[in-house]
N, C-alpha and C positions, 0 to 999 in steps of 0.2 A: 556491546551487544553484537552478536554475529548477524551479518546481513543475510537476507534470504537469497537463494540462488536464482539467477535470472531464468533458469529453465523450470522453475516452480511456477507454472503458468497460472495456477489459482492465486498465488500470492501476487503476481503481477496484475491479474484481473482485479483483485480486491483493491490494490493501490490505485489503479486507473479509475475504477468506479468511485472511489472516495474523492478523487480529484474532480470528477465530473458531476458529482451528485447534486451540486447546487448550481450547475450551469443552466442558463436560459437558452442555450444554443441548441434548439430542437433538432435541426438538420444535421448536427454534428455531435450527437449524444453518445452515450456509452453503447447503445444498441448499434449505432453506425460503426463505431470503431471495432466492436466485437465481430460484426459481420465481415468487415474488411480483414480482420485477423484470421478468421476462419477461411475466407477466400484465399488469402495469401498463402496459408498453410497448404490448402488444396492445390493451388497452382505450382507451388514448390514441389509437391509430390508428383505432379504431372511431368516435371522436369527431372525426375529420378532423384529428388532430394531425400536425404535420410531423415530420421526422426529429429535429430538436432537441427538440421536445416529447417524443417517444418516448424519447430518450436521457435527458432530465431525469427522466422517470418511472422509467426503469430504475435510475438512480442512487438515487433515493428509495426504490425497492423494496429495493435492496441494503442500505441503512442504516436501514431503518425500525424495526428491533428492537434496535439497538445498546444502548439503555438499558433493555432488558426484564429485570425481575427474575423469579425463579422463584416467582411468586405469582399466584394467581387473583384476589385481591382488591385488590392494590395497582395503582392506575392509573399507567401508565408514559408517559402522554402528554407530561408535562413532561420527564421524564428522557430520553425518546427524542428529543425536539426538541433538548435541550441536547447530547446525544451527537452528533446530526447536525451541529449547528453546529460542534462541536469537530472532528469528522472532516473537514468541508469546508475547514478551515484548511490542510489538507495539499495542497490543489489550487488551481489558478488557475480560479476559477469563472466568469469572464467575465460577472459581474453576474447569474448564475443561482442564486446560493446561496439566496435567499429562496424561489424557486420550488420548489427541492428541499425546503427546510425546511417549507414549507406543506403539501406532499404528505405528508411524514412526520407533521406535526402533525395532519393530517386523517384519518390511517389508523385512528384509534380511535373515530371518531364519524361518524354518518350526517349529511351536510350536503346542503343543497339548492343544488347548484351543478353546473356542467358535469361530464360523465363524466370528462373528462381531468383535472379538478381533484380528483377523488377516485378516481383510477385505482388507487392503492396500496390504498386501503380496499377497493375492489371485488375486486381480485386476492387480497388477504389473506383476505377474508371468504368470497367465493363459491367460490374455487378451493381454498384451504388449510383453511378452517374449515367446509366442507360436503362432501358427496359421499361416495363409498365410501372414499376415502383417509382421511377423518376417523375411520373405524372404527379404523384403525391409529394415526393421529396423536393422536386423542383419548385412546386408552388410554395412550400414551406421556406425553402432557401431564399426565393425572391422576396418574400415578406420580411425575412430576417436581416437582409443586407442593408447596411447603413446608407448606401447610395440610393436605395429605393424606399426608404422609410416613410417618406411623405406622399407616396403615390396612392391614388385611389385604385379600385379593383381593375379598371381598364388599364391603368398604368402598370400594375403588377402583372397583368396578362402579357403586356408587351415585354416586360422585363423577363418573365419566365420563358417566353418564346425566344427572345434574343439570346439569353444565356444558354439555353439548351442547344440552339442552332450553332452558336459559337463553339460549344463543347464538341459537338459532333464533327465540326470542321477541323477541330484541333486533334481529334482522336480518329483518324481514318482507319478503316478496317485493315488495310495493308501494313499499317504500322505495328500491328500486334503479331505475336508468334503464329505461324501457319496453323497449328493445331487448334487454336481458339478463334480463328477468323469467322467460322460459321456462327459461333456463339456471339461474337462481337457484332456481326451484321444483323442477326436476329434482334439483339438488344437495341442496337442503334436505330433500326427501322421502327421499332415500337415507340421509341422516344420521339423521333421525327414525325411519326404519324399523329401522335397526340398534339404536338405543337401546331401541326398543319390544321387540325380541326379546331384548336383553340384560336388560332389566327382568324379562321373563318367565322368564329362566333357560334359554332355548333353548340346547341343547348347542353348536351351531355358533357362536353369538355369544359364548358364554362361552369356547369354545376359542380364538377369535381374540383376544379381549381378554386372557385370562390368558397367552397366548403372549407378548404385548407386555409385560405387567406383569412377568413373571418375568425377561425378558431385560434390562429396564431396571434392575430391582433387582440383578441379577447383574453389571451393567456390561458385558454382552456384546452389546448391541443394535447398536452401531456407528452406525446411523442409522435413521430411520423407513423410508427407502427399502429398506435391507437387510432390515428386518423384513417388509415387503410381499413382497419377492422370496423370502425363505426360509420363509415360512409355508406349511405343508402343510394344505390344506383337508380337512375331514372330511365335507363334504356339498356339495350343489349350491349351497346358499345362500352359504356362505363362499367357495366357488370363484368365484361371480359377483362377490362383493365384491373378491376379490383380482384378478380379471381386469379389473374396472373401474378399480381403483386402479393397476394396472400400465399401463393405457391412459393414465391421467392422467400418470403418471411419464414415459412414453416419448414421448408426443405433444407437439407444440408447442401453445401456447395456441390458436392459430388452428385447428389440426386438432381439438383437443378440444372447442372451443366451437362450431365451424362449424354443426352441425345445429340448434343451439338459439338462434341469434342472429336476432332479429326485424328486419325492414327498417323 
């Protein structure tokens, strides 16, 4: 049987969705990898990538977390790279397999190379691990990690704050391409502002976080996207976080990033 072409993005999406359909890893669902894929394609275009470059970035985004364990401390660079290589055997890659694998391999580290060569890294970090959306996804992530499995709500708040703060220290604004630094700072500030209020025990931040913790523990979350949509704010502060997160979920990467991109 002839293998599908790796540039047949619908075929790749279908295969990835099939692999992830029974996954209980809510913070790393198909919705997550598809948004990373769309973001990677967008950031590749920003760096003058052509249609093939954009498609390669999209494929890499779709498969960048196939080897991801439910652990905060286990580095999955190698397992993700190996999983990507194995996945690509299902397709006719037209000599593009190494380009895809390199993008997957680079999504865990800040490298000094062209924007298009770290497009998956940028999409994963700036769009999915920063911003108002991270208030929700970070709560889900903390609840899912094996290291925090036995923690109560107060312990999960500490974990969420610690993980987010560590991420922001690891991803300094100046480490990203100049044209997206305004975007990065905006997203980073939103993430840090939320954990600051969560550490202080502000009611609205605690309400948002515990809403996510409780539904992940009960197995009723469905997805991070569902949590964002179903959350009922108790103040203007969490209403603004929900509104911003909803904008991120419903806009295209181009629409979401447009006002922050530097020439």
